[in-house]
N, C-alpha and C positions, 0 to 999 in steps of 0.2 A: 575523527568522528567515533562516535561509541557505536557498538553493535547491540542492537536489539531484537528480541525474539518476534517474528512474524507469523502468526496463527493462519495468515493467507497462503503464504508460501511452505510453510512449516518448517522453518529454519531461522536462523540467526541471519540479520542483514543491517547494513549501514543505516544510520537515521535518515540520510539524504534518500535511500530509496525508498524508505517508509514513506517519507514525505511526498515522493514521487507516487507512489501507489495510492496515496490518498487524493492526491490532486487529480489522478486520473479517473479515481472512482467518483468523484465529484464534477468531472467533464471541465475542470479548469486547465487541463492539457491534454493533448493526445495520446492514444495507446501507444502510437508509434515513438514516445519518449524512451519507451522500455522495449525496444523490439525483440530482446530476446525470450520475452515472456508472453505467452497467450493468455490474456486476460480475461477472465468473467467477472464482468463489472458488478453483478448482482451478487456474487459470492464474495467478492473484494468489499463491497459495501457492508455486506452483513457481518464479516469477520472484523473490518476496521472499525464499526460501530462499537463492538464491545472490547475493543483494545485499549488498555491504559494510555496509549500513546495516540488516541484519536485526537485529532485537532480541534473537531467540533465540540468537544465537551468543554 
């Protein structure tokens, strides 16, 4: 998998993690899918909506 820059985490992440973050932000999966992260869904959705990798575009 390719690594992409995530502005929410401020680091490069794998595409799969990007997808998971967006699914959490959209409430398709629970935050417990990424237990190592404390997720602020409001901030996550704001950052994801601006990202070129956003699935909702």
